[in-house]
C-alpha positions as CSV (number, residue, x, y, z in Angstrom):
1,M,0.7,5.5,17.1
2,E,0.3,1.9,18.2
3,N,3.2,0.0,19.6
4,L,3.7,-3.0,17.4
5,F,5.6,-4.9,20.0
6,D,3.0,-5.0,22.8
7,E,1.8,-8.2,24.3
8,S,-1.0,-8.6,21.8
9,L,1.5,-9.3,18.9
10,T,1.7,-13.1,18.5
11,V,2.8,-15.7,16.0
12,W,0.1,-16.4,13.4
13,Q,-1.2,-12.8,13.3
14,S,-1.2,-10.9,10.0
15,I,0.6,-7.6,9.6
16,A,0.7,-5.7,6.3
17,H,4.1,-4.7,5.0
18,D,3.9,-2.1,2.1
19,G,0.4,-3.5,1.6
20,A,1.2,-7.2,1.5
21,C,-0.4,-9.3,4.3
22,M,2.3,-11.4,6.0
23,T,1.9,-14.0,8.8
24,I,4.1,-13.5,11.8
25,T,6.3,-16.6,12.2
26,Y,8.4,-15.4,15.2
27,C,8.1,-12.5,17.7
28,N,9.4,-11.2,21.0
29,A,9.3,-7.8,22.8
30,E,11.7,-6.2,20.3
31,K,11.3,-7.9,16.9
32,Y,9.3,-10.2,14.7
33,S,9.8,-12.0,11.5
34,F,7.7,-13.3,8.6
35,F,8.3,-15.7,5.7
36,A,8.1,-14.2,2.2
37,M,7.5,-17.1,-0.2
38,Q,8.3,-17.0,-3.9
39,E,4.7,-16.1,-4.8
40,T,5.0,-13.0,-2.5
41,L,8.2,-12.0,-4.1
42,S,6.8,-12.4,-7.6
43,V,3.8,-10.1,-7.0
44,T,5.3,-7.4,-4.8
45,N,8.3,-5.0,-4.8
46,F,9.9,-7.0,-1.9
47,W,12.6,-8.4,-4.2
48,E,14.0,-4.9,-4.4
49,K,14.1,-4.3,-0.7
50,K,17.5,-4.0,1.1
51,V,18.5,-4.1,4.7
52,G,17.7,-0.7,6.2
53,D,14.8,0.0,3.8
54,F,11.5,1.1,5.4
55,F,8.2,-0.7,5.2
56,N,4.8,0.8,5.8
57,V,3.5,-1.5,8.5
58,E,-0.1,-1.9,9.6
59,R,-1.8,-4.4,12.0
60,C,-5.0,-6.0,11.0
61,V,-8.3,-4.3,12.0
62,K,-10.1,-5.5,15.0
63,V,-13.8,-6.2,14.2
64,W,-15.0,-3.9,17.1
65,D,-12.7,-1.0,16.1
66,R,-13.7,2.1,14.1
67,L,-13.2,1.6,10.3
68,D,-11.2,4.7,9.4
69,G,-10.3,5.0,5.7
70,H,-10.8,2.7,2.8
71,I,-11.5,-1.0,2.8
72,V,-8.5,-3.0,1.7
73,S,-7.6,-6.7,1.8
74,W,-3.8,-6.3,2.0
75,H,-3.4,-8.5,-1.1
76,I,-1.3,-6.8,-3.8
77,D,-2.9,-6.6,-7.3
78,T,0.2,-5.5,-9.2
79,V,3.5,-3.6,-9.1
80,W,3.9,-0.4,-11.1
81,N,6.4,2.4,-11.5
82,I,6.5,6.0,-10.2
83,S,6.5,8.1,-13.3
84,Q,6.6,11.6,-11.8
85,L,6.7,13.4,-8.5
86,E,5.4,16.9,-8.1
87,R,5.9,19.0,-5.0
88,K,3.2,21.7,-4.5
89,S,3.7,25.1,-2.8
90,D,1.5,23.9,0.1
91,D,3.9,21.0,0.7
92,S,1.5,18.4,-0.7
93,L,3.1,15.8,-3.0
94,I,1.5,14.6,-6.2
95,I,2.6,11.1,-7.1
96,F,2.0,9.9,-10.7
97,V,2.1,6.1,-11.3
98,S,2.3,4.6,-14.8
99,F,0.4,1.4,-15.5
100,D,-0.5,-1.3,-18.0
101,T,-3.8,-0.2,-19.6
102,S,-5.2,-3.7,-18.9
103,F,-5.8,-2.3,-15.3
104,S,-7.7,0.8,-16.5
105,K,-11.1,-0.6,-15.4
106,Y,-9.9,-0.4,-11.7
107,I,-8.9,3.3,-12.0
108,I,-11.8,5.6,-11.0
109,P,-11.1,9.1,-9.8
110,K,-12.1,9.7,-6.2
111,W,-12.0,5.9,-5.5
112,S,-9.3,4.4,-3.4
113,I,-6.0,2.7,-4.2
114,T,-3.2,1.7,-1.9
115,I,0.4,2.5,-2.8
116,N,2.8,0.4,-0.6
117,G,-0.1,-0.2,1.7
118,V,-1.1,3.5,2.2
119,S,-4.7,4.0,1.3
120,L,-5.1,7.0,-0.9
121,T,-7.7,8.6,-3.2
122,I,-7.1,8.7,-6.9
123,V,-7.0,12.3,-8.0
124,K,-6.7,12.0,-11.7
125,E,-6.4,9.3,-14.4
126,G,-5.0,9.4,-17.9
127,E,-4.5,6.9,-20.7
128,N,-1.7,5.1,-18.8
129,F,-1.3,6.9,-15.5
130,L,-3.0,7.8,-12.3
131,S,-2.2,10.4,-9.7
132,V,-2.7,10.7,-5.9
133,S,-2.0,13.6,-3.6
134,L,-0.3,13.2,-0.2
135,I,-0.7,15.7,2.6
136,P,2.5,16.5,4.7
137,L,1.4,14.1,7.5
138,T,1.1,11.2,5.2
139,Q,4.6,11.9,3.8
140,K,6.0,12.1,7.3
141,I,4.6,8.8,8.7
142,T,4.9,6.6,5.6
143,N,7.8,5.5,3.4
144,L,6.2,7.4,0.4
145,W,8.3,10.5,1.1
146,D,11.4,8.5,-0.1
147,L,9.9,7.5,-3.5
148,K,11.9,8.4,-6.7
149,V,10.9,8.3,-10.3
150,W,11.0,4.7,-11.6
151,D,10.7,3.2,-8.1
152,K,8.4,0.2,-8.1
153,V,5.4,0.3,-5.8
154,N,2.8,-2.3,-4.6
155,L,-0.7,-1.4,-5.6
156,E,-4.1,-2.7,-4.5
157,F,-7.2,-1.4,-6.2
158,D,-10.4,-0.5,-4.4
159,L,-11.9,-3.6,-2.9
160,V,-15.6,-2.5,-3.4
161,G,-14.9,-1.6,-7.0
162,K,-13.4,-5.0,-7.7
163,Y,-16.5,-6.7,-6.2
164,I,-18.8,-4.6,-8.3
165,L,-16.8,-5.4,-11.5
166,K,-16.7,-9.1,-10.6
167,A,-20.5,-9.2,-10.0
168,N,-21.0,-7.2,-13.2
169,I,-23.4,-4.8,-11.5
C-alpha cells in the first residue's frame, strides 16, 4: 500500500476521504489537513464523524498509471442508510443499502457504485434497496467492516452511467 506521507504529498493536491474529494490545505511528514466547507458537510456523512473514526483514503490517479477498477469522480451523489448486513459462510459480507426511489435510474446490477469511496459492483437491486458483496480483503483494508445497520454512507453512482443518462443515449 502507498505511503500517504511521502514527499509527493503537497498542499493543493486532492485526496478522497470516504469518497469525497478534499483539497490538502496543510501537510508535513506525519499529518495533513483539509477544509470541509458547509456544502461538503451537507452532502456527505462527515457531520457524523468523530475523533478516532476511520476514513477510506485514496490519492488521485496519475494519468500515466494503470486504471484498476471503476471510474469515479470522488464527488458524492447522496447519503443513504445501511439497511441490512449479511455475513456469508465464505466470510464475504453482503451490504444492503436503502435509498430514495428517485435514484433508481442509477442502480443497475453489475454496474459500479462507491460506498464511502470504495468502488464496488451492484449485486442486486430491489424497489428501494441495492446490495453489494465484499470479499474479506476489502473488509480488512477499508472502513466498511465497521458498518452497522442504520449507519449513513456516502454514495457515488457509476460515472459512465450518469454520462449516458445525461446524454440521453
